[in-house]
VOBA-1610 file (N, C-alpha, C; in pm, whole numbers, padded with zeros to 5 digits, always signed):
BEGIN
Met+12246+09743+13237Met+12187+09770+13106Met+12185+09918+13077Thr+12144+09998+13176Thr+12138+10142+13156Thr+12277+10199+13130Lys+12377+10153+13210Lys+12513+10200+13193Lys+12567+10162+13056Asn+12543+10039+13013Asn+12591+09995+12882Asn+12528+10075+12770Leu+12399+10103+12783Leu+12330+10183+12681Leu+12387+10324+12676Ala+12412+10383+12793Ala+12468+10518+12797Ala+12607+10520+12734Thr+12687+10418+12761Thr+12821+10409+12702Thr+12813+10395+12551Tyr+12720+10312+12506Tyr+12702+10292+12362Tyr+12665+10423+12293Leu+12569+10494+12352Leu+12525+10620+12291Leu+12637+10723+12290Lys+12717+10725+12396Lys+12830+10818+12401Lys+12930+10784+12292Asp+12960+10655+12276Asp+13054+10613+12173Asp+13004+10650+12034Gln+12873+10630+12013Gln+12816+10661+11883Gln+12823+10810+11853Ser+12804+10891+11954Ser+12800+11035+11933Ser+12938+11094+11905Thr+13044+11022+11944Thr+13178+11075+11927Thr+13255+11007+11814Ala+13198+10904+11752Ala+13266+10831+11646Ala+13247+10905+11514Leu+13353+10971+11468Leu+13347+11046+11343Leu+13416+10967+11233Thr+13356+10964+11115Thr+13414+10893+11001Thr+13423+10987+10882Thr+13509+10952+10789Thr+13527+11033+10669Thr+13544+10943+10547Asn+13499+10994+10433Asn+13533+10942+10301Asn+13508+10792+10283Leu+13384+10760+10260Leu+13348+10622+10226Leu+13418+10580+10097Asp+13438+10450+10082Asp+13477+10399+09951Asp+13365+10433+09853Pro+13396+10487+09736Pro+13289+10524+09642Pro+13196+10408+09614Pro+13068+10427+09625Pro+12972+10318+09598Pro+12959+10293+09448Lys+12904+10179+09415Lys+12875+10151+09274Lys+12761+10237+09225Val+12660+10254+09311Val+12541+10332+09275Val+12502+10421+09391Ala+12477+10548+09364Ala+12430+10640+09467Ala+12298+10702+09423Leu+12205+10707+09515Leu+12074+10769+09491Leu+12055+10882+09590Ala+12034+11003+09539Ala+12006+11119+09623Ala+11858+11153+09610Val+11792+11169+09725Val+11648+11195+09728Val+11625+11333+09788Gly+11576+11426+09707Gly+11554+11563+09753Gly+11408+11602+09746Ala+11368+11688+09836Ala+11230+11735+09835Ala+11203+11826+09715His+11301+11913+09683His+11285+12014+09578His+11399+12005+09478Pro+11384+12068+09361Pro+11484+12054+09256Pro+11626+12099+09290Asp+11647+12187+09388Asp+11784+12229+09419Asp+11838+12168+09548Asp+11759+12090+09619Asp+11802+12039+09750Asp+11921+11945+09741Ile+11926+11865+09636Ile+12033+11766+09624Ile+12168+11836+09606Glu+12172+11939+09523Glu+12298+12010+09500Glu+12346+12078+09628Phe+12253+12138+09702Phe+12291+12200+09829Phe+12340+12094+09928Gly+12269+11983+09937Gly+12296+11884+10041Gly+12416+11796+10015Cys+12435+11756+09888Cys+12540+11656+09862Cys+12600+11666+09723Gly+12591+11783+09660Gly+12640+11798+09524Gly+12788+11766+09509Gly+12869+11810+09605Gly+13012+11783+09598Gly+13045+11636+09615Thr+12975+11570+09707Thr+12996+11427+09730Thr+12960+11346+09606Leu+12845+11379+09546Leu+12805+11306+09426Leu+12904+11326+09313Ala+12951+11450+09297Ala+13048+11479+09191Ala+13178+11401+09213Lys+13222+11394+09338Lys+13343+11318+09370Lys+13326+11171+09336Trp+13214+11115+09379Trp+13191+10973+09351Trp+13177+10948+09201Ala+13108+11039+09132Ala+13090+11022+08987Ala+13223+11018+08914Ser+13320+11094+08965Ser+13452+11099+08901Ser+13525+10965+08910Thr+13482+10879+09001Thr+13544+10748+09017Thr+13463+10637+08949Gly+13350+10673+08888Gly+13270+10575+08817Gly+13138+10539+08882Thr+13106+10600+08996Thr+12976+10574+09060Thr+12862+10620+08970Lys+12761+10537+08956Lys+12640+10577+08883Lys+12555+10662+08977Ile+12516+10780+08930Ile+12445+10877+09013Ile+12301+10890+08967Phe+12208+10878+09064Phe+12065+10894+09037Phe+12009+11003+09128His+11926+11089+09071His+11857+11193+09146His+11708+11160+09147Leu+11645+11166+09264Leu+11501+11149+09276Leu+11445+11272+09346Ile+11365+11350+09274Ile+11310+11476+09326Ile+11161+11457+09350Leu+11117+11484+09472Leu+10983+11442+09513Leu+10873+11541+09478Thr+10901+11671+09480Thr+10794+11769+09452Thr+10819+11840+09320Asp+10717+11916+09278Asp+10724+11984+09149Asp+10789+12122+09154Gly+10827+12168+09273Gly+10893+12298+09284Gly+10805+12417+09254Ser+10674+12397+09258Ser+10582+12502+09213Ser+10566+12619+09309Lys+10621+12607+09430Lys+10617+12719+09524Lys+10752+12791+09532Gly+10847+12749+09449Gly+10983+12799+09460Gly+11008+12928+09386Ser+10923+13028+09405Ser+10945+13157+09342Ser+10875+13264+09424Trp+10934+13383+09423Trp+10870+13500+09484Trp+10813+13592+09377Glu+10817+13547+09251Glu+10768+13628+09139Glu+10626+13584+09104Gly+10530+13669+09128Gly+10390+13634+09103Gly+10355+13623+08957Ala+10438+13681+08868Ala+10405+13683+08726Ala+10427+13548+08659Thr+10507+13462+08718Thr+10537+13332+08658Thr+10423+13235+08684Ser+10372+13173+08578Ser+10263+13077+08595Ser+10318+12951+08661Glu+10230+12881+08732Glu+10271+12758+08800Glu+10322+12656+08701Glu+10254+12643+08590Glu+10294+12545+08489Glu+10433+12576+08434Asn+10459+12703+08406Asn+10591+12741+08354Asn+10700+12722+08458Leu+10667+12753+08583Leu+10766+12738+08689Leu+10805+12592+08708Ile+10706+12504+08705Ile+10735+12360+08719Ile+10828+12313+08607Ala+10795+12352+08484Ala+10878+12311+08369Ala+11019+12369+08380Leu+11028+12495+08424Leu+11157+12559+08438Leu+11243+12490+08543Arg+11182+12459+08655Arg+11259+12399+08763Arg+11306+12258+08728Glu+11226+12185+08654Glu+11269+12052+08611Glu+11385+12064+08511Ser+11376+12161+08422Ser+11484+12183+08327Ser+11613+12222+08400Glu+11600+12310+08498Glu+11717+12352+08576Glu+11779+12234+08650Ala+11695+12149+08708Ala+11746+12034+08783Ala+11822+11938+08692Thr+11771+11920+08570Thr+11837+11832+08474Thr+11972+11889+08432Gln+11977+12021+08409Gln+12103+12085+08373Gln+12202+12083+08489Ala+12151+12102+08610Ala+12239+12098+08728Ala+12300+11960+08743Ala+12222+11857+08724Ala+12272+11720+08740Ala+12383+11690+08641Ala+12382+11756+08525Ala+12485+11734+08424Ala+12621+11787+08469His+12622+11878+08566His+12749+11924+08623His+12805+11822+08723Ile+12716+11740+08777Ile+12755+11645+08880Ile+12815+11518+08820Ser+12752+11468+08714Ser+12799+11346+08651Ser+12779+11354+08501Ser+12853+11272+08428Ser+12849+11279+08282Ser+12722+11217+08223Ser+12660+11128+08296Ser+12537+11064+08246Ser+12433+11062+08357Pro+12381+11180+08392Pro+12288+11187+08506Pro+12152+11125+08476Ser+12090+11075+08580Ser+11953+11026+08571Ser+11870+11102+08675Val+11771+11176+08628Val+11688+11258+08716Val+11542+11217+08700Thr+11480+11179+08811Thr+11340+11139+08811Thr+11260+11233+08900Phe+11141+11272+08853Phe+11055+11365+08927Phe+10924+11293+08963Leu+10892+11292+09093Leu+10764+11234+09135Leu+10650+11336+09128Arg+10682+11465+09130Arg+10587+11574+09104Arg+10474+11585+09206Tyr+10502+11559+09332Tyr+10405+11597+09435Tyr+10403+11749+09446Val+10290+11804+09488Val+10277+11949+09493Val+10372+12006+09597Asp+10449+12104+09556Asp+10543+12171+09644Asp+10470+12225+09768Gly+10525+12196+09885Gly+10464+12241+10009Gly+10358+12146+10064Glu+10324+12043+09987Glu+10217+11952+10027Glu+10262+11806+10021Leu+10393+11782+10031Leu+10443+11645+10024Leu+10395+11566+10145Pro+10317+11461+10125Pro+10270+11384+10239Pro+10376+11285+10288His+10366+11251+10415His+10445+11140+10467His+10350+11022+10479Asn+10360+10931+10384Asn+10271+10816+10387Asn+10334+10696+10317Leu+10264+10584+10321Leu+10317+10459+10266Leu+10336+10467+10115Leu+10251+10542+10046Leu+10263+10551+09901Leu+10395+10616+09860Val+10425+10732+09918Val+10549+10802+09883Val+10670+10717+09921Ala+10668+10663+10043Ala+10780+10580+10088Ala+10799+10460+09996Ser+10689+10401+09951Ser+10698+10285+09864Ser+10753+10321+09727Gln+10718+10440+09678Gln+10773+10485+09549Gln+10925+10503+09560Ile+10970+10561+09669Ile+11114+10577+09690Ile+11180+10440+09703Ala+11118+10352+09779Ala+11173+10218+09800Ala+11185+10142+09668Asp+11085+10153+09584Asp+11090+10084+09456Asp+11203+10139+09369His+11229+10269+09384His+11340+10331+09310His+11474+10278+09363Ile+11485+10266+09494Ile+11607+10209+09554Ile+11631+10068+09499Arg+11525+09989+09495Arg+11536+09852+09444Arg+11574+09852+09296Met+11511+09940+09219Met+11533+09942+09075Met+11678+09973+09040Val+11735+10076+09104Val+11872+10116+09069Val+11977+10043+09151Lys+11932+09969+09255Lys+12023+09898+09346Lys+12124+09995+09408Ala+12071+10094+09476Ala+12153+10199+09534Ala+12220+10151+09662Asp+12354+10137+09659Asp+12420+10095+09781Asp+12452+10213+09871Ala+12443+10336+09821Ala+12448+10455+09906Ala+12328+10542+09873Val+12256+10582+09977Val+12137+10666+09962Val+12159+10791+10045Leu+12121+10906+09989Leu+12141+11034+10057Leu+12012+11112+10057Gly+11986+11187+10167Gly+11863+11265+10173Gly+11858+11353+10296His+11742+11412+10317His+11719+11505+10428His+11714+11432+10562Asp+11770+11494+10665Asp+11755+11443+10801Asp+11621+11491+10856Pro+11524+11401+10877Pro+11393+11445+10925Pro+11393+11483+11072Trp+11500+11444+11145Trp+11506+11472+11289Trp+11579+11602+11321Lys+11612+11679+11219Lys+11678+11808+11242Lys+11588+11896+11328Met+11642+11942+11439Met+11563+12021+11534Met+11518+12152+11471Tyr+11393+12185+11493Tyr+11333+12311+11448Tyr+11332+12323+11295Arg+11333+12214+11223Arg+11322+12222+11077Arg+11182+12271+11040Leu+11176+12383+10970Leu+11047+12445+10941Leu+10979+12389+10817His+11053+12362+10713His+10987+12328+10587His+10924+12190+10595Pro+10793+12182+10574Pro+10725+12053+10587Pro+10772+11950+10485Asp+10808+11995+10364Asp+10853+11900+10263Asp+10985+11835+10302His+11074+11910+10367His+11202+11852+10408His+11181+11745+10515Arg+11090+11774+10609Arg+11060+11672+10710Arg+10999+11549+10645Ser+10898+11571+10561Ser+10829+11458+10498Ser+10922+11378+10409Ala+11008+11448+10335Ala+11102+11378+10248Ala+11193+11287+10330Gly+11242+11338+10443Gly+11331+11259+10526Gly+11263+11137+10586Phe+11142+11156+10638Phe+11073+11042+10698Phe+11031+10941+10592Asn+10988+10987+10475Asn+10957+10894+10368Asn+11079+10813+10327Leu+11195+10880+10324Leu+11317+10810+10286Leu+11357+10706+10389Thr+11354+10741+10516Thr+11393+10643+10618Thr+11296+10525+10620Asp+11167+10552+10599Asp+11071+10443+10586Asp+11104+10357+10464Ala+11145+10423+10356Ala+11172+10353+10230Ala+11288+10256+10242Ile+11385+10287+10327Ile+11497+10196+10346Ile+11448+10060+10394Val+11356+10062+10490Val+11301+09937+10544Val+11219+09865+10438Ile+11137+09941+10366Ile+11051+09881+10263Ile+11135+09819+10153Ala+11243+09887+10114Ala+11328+09839+10004Ala+11402+09711+10043Arg+11443+09700+10170Arg+11532+09590+10209Arg+11457+09462+10242Asp+11330+09474+10284Asp+11258+09357+10336Asp+11172+09293+10227Pro+11187+09166+10200Pro+11123+09102+10084Pro+10972+09097+10087Leu+10910+09105+10206Leu+10765+09093+10211Leu+10693+09226+10191Phe+10769+09336+10178Phe+10710+09464+10137Phe+10705+09468+09984Leu+10618+09552+09932Leu+10608+09575+09787Leu+10593+09445+09708Lys+10498+09366+09747Lys+10481+09236+09683Lys+10450+09248+09534Gly+10394+09360+09492Gly+10362+09377+09350Gly+10476+09433+09268Ser+10588+09463+09333Ser+10700+09524+09261Ser+10770+09420+09175Lys+10819+09466+09060Lys+10897+09378+08972Lys+11045+09380+09008His+11080+09462+09109His+11220+09474+09149His+11245+09396+09279Thr+11354+09324+09282Thr+11390+09243+09398Thr+11430+09332+09515His+11398+09286+09635His+11434+09362+09755His+11584+09388+09757Phe+11622+09504+09812Phe+11762+09546+09809Phe+11794+09626+09935Arg+11906+09593+09997Arg+11949+09662+10119Arg+12069+09751+10088Pro+12055+09882+10098Pro+12170+09972+10080Pro+12274+09950+10189Asn+12397+09990+10160Asn+12504+09980+10259Asn+12508+10101+10352His+12474+10219+10297His+12486+10342+10374His+12370+10437+10345Leu+12326+10505+10449Leu+12232+10615+10439Leu+12301+10739+10496Leu+12314+10842+10415Leu+12375+10968+10458Leu+12269+11077+10457Leu+12248+11140+10572Leu+12145+11243+10587Leu+12212+11379+10600Trp+12178+11471+10511Trp+12239+11604+10513Trp+12161+11699+10602Glu+12223+11812+10635Glu+12168+11909+10731Glu+12127+11835+10858Ala+12215+11750+10906Ala+12179+11657+11012Ala+12182+11723+11150Gln+12100+11671+11238Gln+12102+11714+11377Gln+12234+11677+11444Glu+12283+11558+11412Glu+12410+11510+11466Glu+12496+11461+11351Glu+12592+11542+11309Glu+12679+11506+11198Glu+12795+11420+11249Asp+12812+11303+11189Asp+12920+11215+11232Asp+13001+11159+11116His+12973+11208+10996His+13047+11163+10879His+13065+11281+10783Ala+13179+11285+10718Ala+13205+11393+10622Ala+13278+11338+10500Glu+13250+11401+10388Glu+13318+11370+10263Glu+13398+11492+10219Glu+13527+11474+10195Glu+13614+11580+10146Glu+13575+11616+10002Ile+13548+11744+09976Ile+13501+11784+09843Ile+13581+11900+09785Ser+13700+11927+09836Ser+13776+12042+09790Ser+13791+12046+09638Asp+13818+11931+09577Asp+13839+11927+09432Asp+13709+11935+09353Phe+13596+11935+09424Phe+13467+11929+09354Phe+13373+12044+09393Leu+13426+12141+09466Leu+13346+12258+09502Leu+13301+12334+09377Gly+13387+12340+09278Gly+13351+12410+09154Gly+13231+12347+09087Lys+13226+12215+09084Lys+13112+12146+09023Lys+12986+12166+09105Lys+12998+12163+09236Lys+12881+12187+09322Lys+12825+12327+09297Ile+12912+12426+09293Ile+12868+12564+09273Ile+12809+12583+09134Ser+12874+12527+09032Ser+12821+12538+08895Ser+12683+12475+08884Ala+12665+12361+08951Ala+12534+12295+08951Ala+12430+12382+09018Leu+12464+12440+09132Leu+12369+12526+09203Leu+12329+12647+09119Leu+12423+12704+09047Leu+12394+12823+08969Leu+12307+12794+08847Glu+12290+12666+08813Glu+12194+12631+08708Glu+12050+12652+08753His+12029+12658+08884His+11893+12680+08936His+11864+12830+08934Arg+11853+12885+08815Arg+11843+13031+08799Arg+11715+13087+08860Ser+11609+13009+08862Ser+11484+13057+08924Ser+11499+13074+09074Gln+11605+13017+09131Gln+11626+13021+09275Gln+11736+13119+09317Leu+11790+13192+09222Leu+11902+13281+09253Leu+11865+13381+09363Ser+11746+13441+09351Ser+11707+13540+09451Ser+11648+13476+09574Thr+11574+13367+09558Thr+11505+13307+09673Thr+11599+13230+09764Ser+11699+13163+09706Ser+11785+13076+09786Ser+11931+13119+09793Met+11973+13205+09699Met+12116+13233+09688Met+12152+13380+09706Gly+12053+13466+09721Gly+12081+13608+09741Gly+12142+13676+09621Val+12108+13628+09502Val+12162+13683+09378Val+12047+13739+09295Asp+12050+13868+09267Asp+11941+13931+09191Asp+11942+13889+09045Ser+12063+13871+08990Ser+12076+13839+08848Ser+12209+13769+08826Pro+12214+13675+08728Pro+12342+13610+08698Pro+12450+13709+08656Ser+12409+13826+08606Ser+12505+13926+08562Ser+12563+14008+08677Asn+12505+13993+08796Asn+12557+14064+08914Asn+12676+13985+08967Thr+12792+14015+08916Thr+12911+13935+08948Thr+12949+13943+09095Asp+12924+14056+09158Asp+12958+14068+09300Asp+12873+13973+09384Gln+12743+13967+09353Gln+12655+13878+09429Gln+12686+13731+09399Val+12715+13700+09275Val+12752+13562+09240Val+12879+13523+09314His+12977+13613+09315His+13101+13586+09388His+13072+13567+09537Gly+12981+13648+09591Gly+12945+13635+09732Gly+12882+13501+09761Phe+12796+13452+09670Phe+12735+13321+09688Phe+12840+13211+09683Arg+12930+13220+09587Arg+13039+13121+09578Arg+13118+13118+09710Ser+13146+13235+09762Ser+13224+13243+09886Ser+13148+13180+10002Gln+13015+13197+10005Gln+12935+13136+10111Gln+12943+12984+10105Ile+12937+12928+09984Ile+12943+12782+09970Ile+13080+12730+10015Val+13186+12800+09976Val+13320+12759+10015Val+13336+12769+10167Glu+13288+12879+10225Glu+13299+12897+10369Glu+13219+12791+10445Ser+13099+12760+10395Ser+13018+12657+10458Ser+13088+12521+10453Ala+13151+12490+10340Ala+13224+12363+10329Ala+13345+12361+10420Ser+13408+12475+10436Ser+13523+12483+10527Ser+13480+12462+10671Thr+13368+12523+10708Thr+13315+12507+10844Thr+13276+12362+10871Ala+13210+12299+10773Ala+13167+12160+10789Ala+13286+12067+10806Ala+13401+12106+10751Ala+13518+12018+10754Ala+13594+12023+10886Glu+13574+12128+10964Glu+13659+12152+11080Glu+13663+12035+11179Ser+13546+11983+11214Ser+13540+11876+11315Ser+13602+11746+11266Phe+13623+11736+11134Phe+13671+11611+11076Phe+13816+11622+11028Ser+13879+11735+11055Ser+14018+11758+11013Ser+14033+11746+10861Leu+13934+11796+10789Leu+13939+11802+10644Leu+13950+11947+10600Gln+13962+11970+10470Gln+13975+12106+10420Gln+13839+12166+10386His+13765+12100+10298His+13629+12141+10262His+13544+12014+10257Ala+13427+12019+10316Ala+13350+11895+10327Ala+13200+11919+10321Glu+13130+11812+10292Glu+12986+11802+10318Glu+12970+11703+10432Ala+12892+11741+10532Ala+12879+11659+10652Ala+12740+11596+10658Phe+12733+11479+10718Phe+12611+11400+10721Phe+12598+11325+10854Lys+12477+11279+10880Lys+12455+11170+10975Lys+12465+11040+10894Arg+12553+10954+10934Arg+12571+10827+10863Arg+12503+10714+10939Ile+12421+10639+10868Ile+12359+10519+10923Ile+12397+10404+10830Ser+12475+10312+10882Ser+12522+10202+10799Ser+12474+10066+10848Asp+12404+10063+10959Asp+12344+09940+11009Asp+12201+09936+10959Leu+12186+09905+10832Leu+12055+09911+10768Leu+11993+09772+10753
//
């Protein structure tokens, strides 16, 4: 038994896959308004180009996402939601963006949040779900950990009929769960033709230019070019193990 288990784990750790068949519906679950574009913007854009319906679910209000003390919390929340909506429009022609508005930095990991995500999975019938890997070693941001654990809990809640008895949506089992920034990446999506859309979407998050992208101002063309180059280089690095050109890499869980 021990030998068989060790062999199984070894096989799992070395089995690399690429390029799923585009799903009918994809749901990306991010802790903050720009997390989805960073984690899977190219993949979503690629799938959208083939007709996949794309849904974004953002868990927090983004109210801590600034280093500028002069911006009021209320204005920052409104700005970040507007930016997220504009960014999603670069990903697909008819984006759907939902905000749960938990306080940034205070996202709990509990049954309520997981159930809200699960009900969303059921509602849109997402056969591919994407989100944060909660098992990423040394992950500092509490919202990223909580978002990941809430999502993995939500998969079980969404699929099993005796959960969410008060829900008006029928239980639904996704085909694939893809976790970005994963501890163990074993799946990649080629995004060379969609890097431009990923970058354009990210640059819509103007409140995050200095905090997340190292850009002082949209008019600083050198810094914007540097950020673009970083995204391309990161995609190139992610692709290496999978013999692709430019990729977004994930932990794939398909036995759901």
